C-alpha positions as a Markdown table, in Angstrom:
| # | Residue | x | y | z |
|---|---|---|---|---|
| 1 | Unk | 3.3 | 31.4 | -25.0 |
| 2 | Unk | 5.4 | 33.8 | -27.1 |
| 3 | Unk | 4.0 | 36.9 | -28.4 |
| 4 | Unk | 5.6 | 39.7 | -30.7 |
| 5 | Unk | 5.1 | 42.4 | -27.7 |
| 6 | Unk | 7.7 | 41.2 | -25.4 |
| 7 | Unk | 10.3 | 43.0 | -22.8 |
| 8 | Unk | 13.2 | 42.6 | -21.1 |
| 9 | Unk | 12.7 | 41.9 | -17.3 |
| 10 | Unk | 15.9 | 42.0 | -15.0 |
| 11 | Unk | 15.4 | 39.9 | -11.6 |
| 12 | Unk | 17.3 | 39.8 | -8.9 |
| 13 | Unk | 18.7 | 35.8 | -8.6 |
| 14 | Unk | 20.6 | 34.9 | -4.8 |
| 15 | Unk | 20.6 | 31.4 | -3.5 |
| 16 | Unk | 22.6 | 32.3 | -0.1 |
| 17 | Unk | 23.6 | 28.3 | 0.1 |
| 18 | Unk | 25.4 | 28.7 | -3.1 |
| 19 | Unk | 26.4 | 32.1 | -4.1 |
| 20 | Unk | 28.8 | 34.3 | -3.1 |
| 21 | Unk | 27.1 | 37.3 | -4.1 |
| 22 | Unk | 23.7 | 38.0 | -5.6 |
| 23 | Unk | 23.7 | 38.9 | -9.4 |
| 24 | Unk | 21.0 | 39.8 | -11.9 |
| 25 | Unk | 19.6 | 37.9 | -15.2 |
| 26 | Unk | 17.5 | 39.3 | -17.6 |
| 27 | Unk | 14.7 | 37.5 | -19.3 |
| 28 | Unk | 12.6 | 38.4 | -22.6 |
| 29 | Unk | 8.5 | 38.4 | -21.5 |
| 30 | Unk | 5.3 | 39.0 | -23.0 |
| 31 | Unk | 4.5 | 42.6 | -22.0 |
| 32 | Unk | 1.0 | 41.6 | -20.7 |
| 33 | Unk | -0.2 | 41.4 | -17.4 |
| 34 | Unk | 1.2 | 41.7 | -14.1 |
| 35 | Unk | 4.7 | 41.4 | -12.8 |
| 36 | Unk | 3.7 | 37.8 | -11.2 |
| 37 | Unk | 2.6 | 36.7 | -14.4 |
| 38 | Unk | 5.8 | 37.7 | -15.9 |
| 39 | Unk | 7.5 | 35.5 | -13.0 |
| 40 | Unk | 5.2 | 32.8 | -13.7 |
| 41 | Unk | 6.5 | 33.0 | -17.7 |
| 42 | Unk | 10.0 | 32.9 | -16.2 |
| 43 | Unk | 9.5 | 29.7 | -14.2 |
| 44 | Unk | 7.9 | 28.0 | -16.7 |
| 45 | Unk | 9.5 | 29.1 | -20.2 |
| 46 | Unk | 12.9 | 29.9 | -19.2 |
| 47 | Unk | 14.2 | 28.6 | -15.5 |
| 48 | Unk | 12.6 | 26.6 | -13.2 |
| 49 | Unk | 14.9 | 27.4 | -10.6 |
| 50 | Unk | 13.5 | 30.8 | -10.1 |
| 51 | Unk | 12.0 | 31.3 | -6.5 |
| 52 | Unk | 9.4 | 33.7 | -5.7 |
| 53 | Unk | 6.2 | 33.8 | -3.8 |
| 54 | Unk | 2.5 | 33.7 | -4.8 |
| 55 | Unk | -0.4 | 33.0 | -3.5 |
| 56 | Unk | -4.0 | 34.6 | -4.6 |
| 57 | Unk | -2.9 | 35.1 | -8.3 |
| 58 | Unk | -4.3 | 38.9 | -8.0 |
| 59 | Unk | -7.9 | 38.5 | -9.4 |
| 60 | Unk | -9.5 | 39.8 | -6.1 |
| 61 | Unk | -8.3 | 41.5 | -2.8 |
| 62 | Unk | -7.4 | 38.1 | -0.6 |
| 63 | Unk | -5.6 | 38.6 | 2.7 |
| 64 | Unk | -2.2 | 37.4 | 1.1 |
| 65 | Unk | 0.9 | 39.8 | 0.7 |
| 66 | Unk | 3.0 | 36.5 | -0.5 |
| 67 | Unk | 4.1 | 38.1 | -3.6 |
| 68 | Unk | 5.6 | 41.2 | -2.2 |
| 69 | Unk | 8.8 | 42.6 | -3.8 |
| 70 | Unk | 10.4 | 45.3 | -5.0 |
| 71 | Unk | 9.9 | 46.7 | -8.7 |
| 72 | Unk | 12.3 | 49.0 | -10.1 |
| 73 | Unk | 12.9 | 50.3 | -6.6 |
| 74 | Unk | 9.6 | 50.6 | -4.8 |
| 75 | Unk | 7.7 | 47.9 | -3.0 |
| 76 | Unk | 4.7 | 46.5 | -4.3 |
| 77 | Unk | 2.4 | 43.5 | -4.7 |
| 78 | Unk | 3.7 | 41.2 | -7.8 |
| 79 | Unk | 0.3 | 40.0 | -8.3 |
| 80 | Unk | -1.0 | 43.9 | -8.4 |
| 81 | Unk | 1.5 | 45.9 | -10.0 |
| 82 | Unk | 1.5 | 45.4 | -13.9 |
| 83 | Unk | 4.1 | 45.0 | -16.3 |
| 84 | Unk | 5.9 | 47.7 | -17.9 |
| 85 | Unk | 9.0 | 47.8 | -20.3 |
| 86 | Unk | 12.0 | 47.4 | -18.8 |
| 87 | Unk | 11.4 | 46.6 | -15.3 |
| 88 | Unk | 14.0 | 45.4 | -12.3 |
| 89 | Unk | 12.3 | 43.1 | -9.9 |
| 90 | Unk | 14.1 | 42.5 | -6.7 |
| 91 | Unk | 13.5 | 40.8 | -3.3 |
| 92 | Unk | 11.5 | 42.8 | -0.7 |
| 93 | Unk | 14.0 | 44.8 | 1.0 |
| 94 | Unk | 12.7 | 44.2 | 4.9 |
| 95 | Unk | 13.4 | 40.5 | 4.8 |
| 96 | Unk | 16.1 | 37.8 | 5.0 |
| 97 | Unk | 16.2 | 36.5 | 1.4 |
| 98 | Unk | 15.5 | 32.7 | 1.1 |
| 99 | Unk | 16.6 | 32.3 | -2.3 |
| 100 | Unk | 15.8 | 34.8 | -5.2 |
| 101 | Unk | 12.6 | 36.7 | -4.6 |
| 102 | Unk | 11.6 | 34.4 | -1.8 |
| 103 | Unk | 11.9 | 36.2 | 1.3 |
| 104 | Unk | 11.2 | 34.8 | 5.1 |
| 105 | Unk | 8.8 | 37.1 | 6.6 |
| 106 | Unk | 9.4 | 35.9 | 10.0 |
| 107 | Unk | 12.9 | 37.1 | 9.6 |
| 108 | Unk | 13.5 | 40.9 | 9.1 |
| 109 | Unk | 16.7 | 42.5 | 7.8 |
| 110 | Unk | 18.7 | 44.3 | 10.6 |
| 111 | Unk | 17.9 | 48.0 | 9.4 |
| 112 | Unk | 20.9 | 50.2 | 8.3 |
| 113 | Unk | 19.3 | 53.4 | 7.7 |
| 114 | Unk | 16.4 | 54.4 | 5.7 |
| 115 | Unk | 15.1 | 52.4 | 3.0 |
| 116 | Unk | 14.5 | 54.8 | 0.7 |
| 117 | Unk | 11.4 | 57.8 | 0.7 |
| 118 | Unk | 8.4 | 56.0 | 0.2 |
| 119 | Unk | 6.2 | 56.9 | -2.1 |
| 120 | Unk | 3.0 | 56.2 | -0.4 |
| 121 | Unk | 1.8 | 58.1 | 2.7 |
| 122 | Unk | -0.5 | 56.4 | 5.0 |
| 123 | Unk | -2.9 | 58.5 | 6.7 |
| 124 | Unk | -4.9 | 57.5 | 9.9 |
| 125 | Unk | -8.0 | 59.4 | 10.7 |
| 126 | Unk | -7.4 | 59.5 | 14.3 |
| 127 | Unk | -11.5 | 60.2 | 15.1 |
| 128 | Unk | -12.2 | 56.9 | 12.9 |
| 129 | Unk | -8.9 | 54.8 | 14.4 |
| 130 | Unk | -10.2 | 52.3 | 17.2 |
| 131 | Unk | -6.9 | 50.6 | 17.7 |
| 132 | Unk | -8.5 | 47.2 | 16.8 |
| 133 | Unk | -5.5 | 46.1 | 15.2 |
| 134 | Unk | -6.8 | 44.3 | 11.9 |
| 135 | Unk | -4.8 | 46.7 | 9.9 |
| 136 | Unk | -1.6 | 45.7 | 12.0 |
| 137 | Unk | -2.4 | 42.1 | 11.3 |
| 138 | Unk | -3.0 | 42.4 | 8.0 |
| 139 | Unk | -0.2 | 44.0 | 6.7 |
| 140 | Unk | 1.9 | 41.6 | 4.9 |
| 141 | Unk | 5.3 | 43.3 | 5.5 |
| 142 | Unk | 4.4 | 44.9 | 8.8 |
| 143 | Unk | 4.2 | 48.7 | 8.5 |
| 144 | Unk | 1.8 | 49.6 | 10.9 |
| 145 | Unk | 1.6 | 49.1 | 14.8 |
| 146 | Unk | -0.9 | 50.3 | 17.1 |
| 147 | Unk | 1.1 | 53.3 | 19.9 |
| 148 | Unk | -0.6 | 55.2 | 22.2 |
| 149 | Unk | -0.8 | 58.8 | 20.5 |
| 150 | Unk | -2.2 | 61.8 | 22.9 |
| 151 | Unk | -3.0 | 58.8 | 25.5 |
| 152 | Unk | -5.4 | 57.1 | 22.8 |
| 153 | Unk | -4.2 | 53.8 | 21.0 |
| 154 | Unk | -4.0 | 54.2 | 17.3 |
| 155 | Unk | -2.5 | 52.8 | 14.2 |
| 156 | Unk | 0.8 | 54.5 | 13.4 |
| 157 | Unk | 3.0 | 53.7 | 10.3 |
| 158 | Unk | 6.4 | 52.7 | 11.8 |
| 159 | Unk | 8.1 | 51.8 | 8.5 |
| 160 | Unk | 6.4 | 53.4 | 5.6 |
| 161 | Unk | 9.1 | 52.2 | 3.5 |
| 162 | Unk | 8.5 | 49.3 | 3.0 |
| 163 | Unk | 4.6 | 49.6 | 2.4 |
| 164 | Unk | 3.5 | 48.5 | -1.3 |
| 165 | Unk | 1.4 | 51.2 | -1.5 |
| 166 | Unk | -1.7 | 51.5 | -4.1 |
| 167 | Unk | -0.6 | 47.6 | -5.0 |
| 168 | Unk | -1.7 | 46.2 | -2.0 |
| 169 | Unk | -4.0 | 48.7 | 0.2 |
| 170 | Unk | -5.1 | 45.8 | 2.6 |
| 171 | Unk | -4.9 | 48.3 | 5.5 |
| 172 | Unk | -7.5 | 50.5 | 3.8 |
| 173 | Unk | -9.6 | 48.3 | 2.2 |
| 174 | Unk | -10.0 | 45.7 | 5.6 |
| 175 | Unk | -10.3 | 48.5 | 8.1 |
| 176 | Unk | -13.7 | 48.3 | 9.3 |
| 177 | Unk | -13.8 | 52.0 | 10.4 |
| 178 | Unk | -12.2 | 53.4 | 7.0 |
| 179 | Unk | -9.7 | 55.1 | 9.3 |
| 180 | Unk | -6.5 | 54.4 | 6.8 |
| 181 | Unk | -6.6 | 56.0 | 3.4 |
| 182 | Unk | -3.4 | 55.5 | 1.2 |
| 183 | Unk | -1.5 | 58.5 | -1.2 |
| 184 | Unk | 0.7 | 59.3 | -3.3 |
| 185 | Unk | 3.3 | 61.7 | -1.5 |
| 186 | Unk | 2.6 | 64.9 | -2.5 |
| 187 | Unk | -1.0 | 64.8 | -3.7 |
| 188 | Unk | -3.5 | 66.2 | -1.6 |
| 189 | Unk | -7.0 | 64.7 | -1.3 |
């Protein structure tokens, strides 16, 4: 599947059982589709040892999130993030690395300071939130919790720096009350 319109993509590589330290490998991929498409291309055409997760393949809003990664330093879902020139793909910072981009969603990394300023703001309307926990259960990277705020249960973003933002938006999409919206930091709506 070689095309004339190719780009380089830099991919984090690390096998904790074999490697002393992480490294990056650069691959030529077609400049089309999503980051997940590029990872599949790398796996099929360049290096079948590359490990990464995926589930839904991205055509619809599936309740998945298995492909959560960092693209150019920002958390994103690989199946929704469109490929651009000169991207760097790394494992999602919140979870323990199994191998390469595959992480263990049941084991969180020990946090040492902030993970950077989130580009997405999670806005919860306290009048609409019923603390049903749907957003907590659906978030693939465990960004939300239900806490008591002003004597009432409400969804609260406890780890906004890990949010996959507009590439995911599962919390907002599946909130039965429309209480959650995502906006790019600095924009007002």
